[in-house]
C-alpha positions as CSV (number, residue, x, y, z in Angstrom):
1,X,1.1,-20.0,2.0
2,X,3.2,-16.9,3.2
3,X,6.9,-17.3,3.5
4,X,8.8,-14.8,5.9
5,X,12.5,-13.4,6.2
6,X,12.9,-10.6,8.0
7,X,11.7,-7.3,5.7
8,X,10.5,-9.9,2.9
9,X,7.8,-11.7,2.2
10,X,7.0,-13.8,-0.5
11,X,3.3,-15.6,-1.1
12,X,1.3,-17.5,-3.6
13,X,-2.4,-18.3,-3.7
14,X,-1.9,-20.2,-7.3
15,X,-2.5,-17.8,-9.4
16,X,-0.8,-14.6,-8.1
17,X,2.8,-14.5,-6.6
18,X,3.6,-10.9,-4.7
19,X,6.4,-10.3,-2.9
20,X,7.0,-7.7,-0.4
21,X,10.0,-5.7,1.0
22,X,10.8,-2.8,3.1
23,X,14.0,-0.8,3.7
24,X,15.4,2.1,6.2
25,X,16.2,4.2,3.2
26,X,19.3,6.1,3.5
27,X,17.9,8.9,5.4
28,X,15.7,8.1,8.3
29,X,17.2,6.9,12.0
30,X,14.0,4.4,11.8
31,X,11.9,2.6,9.5
32,X,7.6,3.8,10.5
33,X,6.8,1.9,7.3
34,X,4.9,-1.9,7.8
35,X,3.1,-4.5,5.3
36,X,1.5,-7.7,5.4
37,X,0.8,-9.9,2.7
38,X,-1.1,-13.3,3.3
39,X,-2.0,-15.1,0.5
40,X,-4.5,-17.5,2.6
41,X,-6.7,-14.3,2.6
42,X,-6.0,-12.5,-0.4
43,X,-5.0,-10.1,1.2
44,X,-1.9,-7.2,1.0
45,X,-1.4,-4.3,2.8
46,X,0.9,-1.1,2.9
47,X,1.1,1.2,5.7
48,X,3.5,4.7,6.2
49,X,3.5,5.3,9.7
50,X,3.9,9.0,11.5
51,X,4.4,10.8,14.6
52,X,7.9,10.0,15.7
53,X,9.7,6.8,15.7
54,X,8.5,5.1,18.0
55,X,4.8,6.1,17.5
56,X,5.2,5.8,13.8
57,X,6.0,2.7,13.5
58,X,3.3,1.9,16.2
59,X,0.7,3.4,14.4
60,X,1.7,1.1,10.9
61,X,1.8,-2.4,12.8
62,X,-1.6,-1.0,13.9
63,X,-3.1,-0.4,10.9
64,X,-1.5,-3.3,9.3
65,X,-2.6,-5.8,12.3
66,X,-5.9,-4.4,12.8
67,X,-7.3,-4.6,8.9
68,X,-5.2,-8.0,8.7
69,X,-7.6,-9.7,11.7
70,X,-10.7,-8.6,10.8
71,X,-10.4,-10.1,7.1
72,X,-9.8,-13.0,8.9
73,X,-12.5,-12.9,11.6
74,X,-15.1,-11.7,9.0
75,X,-14.4,-14.8,6.9
76,X,-14.2,-17.2,9.7
77,X,-16.4,-16.4,11.9
78,X,-20.5,-15.8,10.9
79,X,-21.1,-14.2,13.9
80,X,-18.7,-11.3,13.9
81,X,-19.6,-7.8,14.8
82,X,-19.9,-5.4,11.6
83,X,-19.1,-2.3,13.2
84,X,-19.6,-0.1,10.5
85,X,-22.4,-1.6,8.8
86,X,-23.1,-4.1,6.0
87,X,-24.0,-2.6,2.8
88,X,-25.4,-5.3,0.9
89,X,-24.9,-3.3,-2.4
90,X,-21.9,-3.5,-2.2
91,X,-19.5,-6.8,-2.5
92,X,-18.3,-8.6,1.1
93,X,-14.6,-7.5,0.0
94,X,-15.7,-3.9,0.4
95,X,-17.3,-3.9,3.3
96,X,-14.0,-6.1,4.7
97,X,-11.5,-3.6,3.9
98,X,-14.2,-0.6,4.9
99,X,-15.2,-1.9,8.2
100,X,-11.4,-2.8,8.9
101,X,-9.6,0.5,7.6
102,X,-12.4,2.3,9.8
103,X,-11.3,0.1,13.0
104,X,-7.7,0.7,12.2
105,X,-8.6,4.6,12.3
106,X,-10.1,4.0,15.9
107,X,-7.2,1.9,17.4
108,X,-5.0,4.6,16.6
109,X,-6.7,7.3,17.5
110,X,-7.4,5.4,20.9
111,X,-3.6,4.6,21.4
112,X,-2.7,8.6,20.3
113,X,-4.6,10.5,22.6
114,X,-1.6,11.6,24.4
115,X,1.6,13.7,22.7
116,X,4.0,11.1,21.0
117,X,7.7,11.5,21.4
118,X,8.1,14.8,19.2
119,X,4.7,16.1,20.3
120,X,3.0,15.5,17.0
121,X,-0.5,12.8,16.9
122,X,0.0,9.2,16.0
123,X,-1.0,8.4,13.0
124,X,-0.6,6.2,9.5
125,X,-1.4,6.3,5.6
126,X,-2.8,3.1,4.6
127,X,-3.3,1.0,1.3
128,X,-5.0,-2.3,1.1
129,X,-6.3,-4.7,-1.1
130,X,-8.0,-7.9,-1.4
131,X,-7.9,-10.5,-4.2
132,X,-10.0,-12.9,-4.8
133,X,-10.6,-15.1,-8.1
134,X,-9.8,-12.1,-10.8
135,X,-11.3,-9.5,-8.8
136,X,-9.4,-7.0,-7.2
137,X,-10.6,-4.7,-4.0
138,X,-9.2,-1.8,-2.6
139,X,-8.9,1.2,-0.8
140,X,-6.4,3.7,0.4
141,X,-6.4,6.3,2.9
142,X,-3.6,9.1,2.5
143,X,-0.3,8.9,0.1
144,X,0.2,5.5,-0.1
145,X,-0.3,4.2,-3.7
146,X,-1.2,1.5,-5.2
147,X,-0.4,1.2,-9.0
148,X,-1.2,-1.2,-12.4
149,X,0.6,-2.5,-15.3
150,X,-1.3,-3.8,-18.2
151,X,-0.2,-3.3,-22.0
152,X,3.4,-2.1,-20.7
153,X,1.3,0.7,-19.4
154,X,1.6,2.1,-15.8
155,X,-1.6,3.4,-13.8
156,X,-2.2,4.9,-10.5
157,X,-5.3,2.8,-9.2
158,X,-5.6,5.0,-5.7
159,X,-5.9,8.0,-5.3
160,X,-4.0,10.1,-3.1
161,X,-6.0,11.8,-0.1
162,X,-2.7,15.0,0.0
163,X,-2.8,18.7,-0.5
164,X,-0.8,18.3,-3.9
165,X,-2.8,15.6,-5.2
166,X,-5.5,17.9,-4.6
167,X,-4.3,20.8,-6.1
168,X,-3.4,19.1,-9.3
169,X,-6.5,18.1,-9.7
170,X,-7.9,21.3,-9.5
171,X,-5.7,22.3,-12.2
172,X,-2.5,23.7,-10.6
173,X,1.0,22.9,-12.5
174,X,2.2,19.3,-10.7
175,X,5.8,20.5,-12.2
176,X,5.2,23.4,-9.4
177,X,3.7,21.5,-6.9
178,X,6.9,19.3,-6.6
179,X,8.3,22.0,-4.9
180,X,5.6,23.4,-3.0
181,X,6.3,23.2,0.7
182,X,2.8,21.7,1.6
183,X,3.5,19.1,-0.9
184,X,3.9,16.3,1.5
185,X,0.7,17.7,3.8
186,X,-1.9,14.7,3.7
187,X,-5.4,15.5,3.9
188,X,-6.3,12.3,5.6
189,X,-4.6,10.0,7.6
190,X,-5.4,7.2,10.0
191,X,-5.4,8.5,13.5
192,X,-6.4,12.1,12.5
193,X,-9.2,12.5,10.2
194,X,-10.9,10.0,7.8
195,X,-14.2,11.2,6.6
196,X,-14.7,8.2,4.0
197,X,-12.9,5.2,3.0
198,X,-13.8,4.7,-1.0
199,X,-13.2,1.2,-2.0
200,X,-13.1,0.1,-5.9
201,X,-13.2,-3.1,-7.7
202,X,-11.0,-3.6,-10.8
203,X,-11.0,-7.0,-12.7
204,X,-7.5,-8.8,-13.7
205,X,-6.1,-10.1,-17.0
206,X,-3.2,-12.5,-17.2
207,X,-0.5,-10.5,-17.4
208,X,-1.8,-8.0,-15.0
209,X,1.2,-6.9,-12.1
210,X,0.5,-4.4,-9.3
211,X,2.7,-2.5,-6.9
212,X,1.6,-1.4,-3.6
213,X,4.1,1.1,-2.6
214,X,4.4,4.1,0.3
215,X,6.1,7.3,-1.1
216,X,9.4,6.6,0.0
217,X,9.2,5.0,-3.4
218,X,7.5,6.9,-6.0
219,X,8.8,10.2,-4.1
220,X,12.3,8.9,-5.3
221,X,11.4,7.3,-8.7
222,X,9.9,8.5,-11.6
223,X,7.1,6.4,-13.0
224,X,9.4,5.4,-15.9
225,X,11.7,4.0,-13.6
226,X,9.5,1.8,-11.8
227,X,7.8,0.9,-15.3
228,X,11.1,-0.5,-16.5
229,X,11.5,-2.7,-13.5
230,X,8.2,-3.7,-13.6
231,X,8.3,-4.6,-16.9
232,X,11.1,-6.8,-16.4
233,X,11.1,-10.7,-16.9
234,X,12.7,-10.9,-13.2
235,X,10.4,-12.7,-10.7
236,X,8.1,-10.5,-8.4
237,X,10.9,-10.6,-5.7
238,X,13.7,-9.6,-7.9
239,X,11.6,-6.7,-8.7
240,X,10.7,-5.4,-5.3
241,X,14.8,-5.9,-4.4
242,X,15.3,-3.9,-7.7
243,X,12.9,-1.1,-6.8
244,X,14.3,-0.5,-3.3
245,X,17.4,-0.5,-4.6
246,X,16.8,2.5,-6.9
247,X,15.2,4.3,-4.7
248,X,18.2,4.3,-2.1
249,X,21.0,5.0,-5.2
250,X,18.3,8.2,-6.1
251,X,19.1,9.2,-2.1
252,X,16.9,7.1,0.2
253,X,15.4,10.3,1.4
254,X,12.6,8.0,3.0
255,X,11.5,4.7,4.3
256,X,10.6,2.3,1.2
257,X,7.6,-0.4,1.2
258,X,6.6,-2.2,-1.8
259,X,4.9,-5.4,-2.8
260,X,4.3,-6.6,-5.8
261,X,1.9,-8.7,-7.2
262,X,1.7,-10.9,-10.9
263,X,-1.6,-12.4,-11.9
264,X,-1.5,-15.5,-14.0
265,X,0.8,-15.8,-17.0
266,X,2.2,-13.3,-19.0
267,X,3.8,-13.5,-22.5
268,X,7.6,-13.9,-22.5
269,X,10.1,-12.2,-24.6
270,X,12.4,-14.5,-26.2
271,X,15.8,-13.6,-25.5
272,X,18.7,-13.5,-27.7
273,X,20.3,-16.5,-26.6
274,X,17.3,-18.8,-26.3
């Protein structure tokens, strides 16, 4: 079941425990991020809205609500319509994510035809995952990310849809790109341009830790700092809180949203006082 406490959510499906937190940060005057964790659906979603304070928040809320509702409806209603088709060669969960993300894109476009409060088009990033048994199915649009910690190593599973990421993949120096004025430009975002929604699956092993986050986290903290928190023996809620605290201590230049999940049991270190 899900437990909601304002900007905090904690959920467990018996095999995986997950905690989510969101924070305005130290610079922004409003929080345009949104997230959901739904243990009954095995669904985790994070979205980072764009388009001004009011419209960015609306876009991210539309993204997470649309995805959650379609995943629920497609699970419970055998007569549900699959508006973007059902690919028999893909897993059921992959079809759920692909259809729900395209629906979110359409819904944001429908509300964003008029200029937003600061003259920019309404849009949102999204990263979404469905966990069933040991399989995690995931997809993203924009630069919100999914990481996995396994064997003491942090690995980014999602692929950023941004100018900076494309430049690095083409061979540009990552250090130089971090200072480039175009580093924040997205090449794909809900409500703007979505050419494709690649969906992937990974098999989890006991002890895997998963992190979904917006750029307010990884833009403020190094991967080494994130890994240190995720390797700590605190529970996932304490880890989520620690990541938010560290990002704010680093300046909190953007809204910060994290969802941390741990699958199964992990080996426990023997503490000196045990």
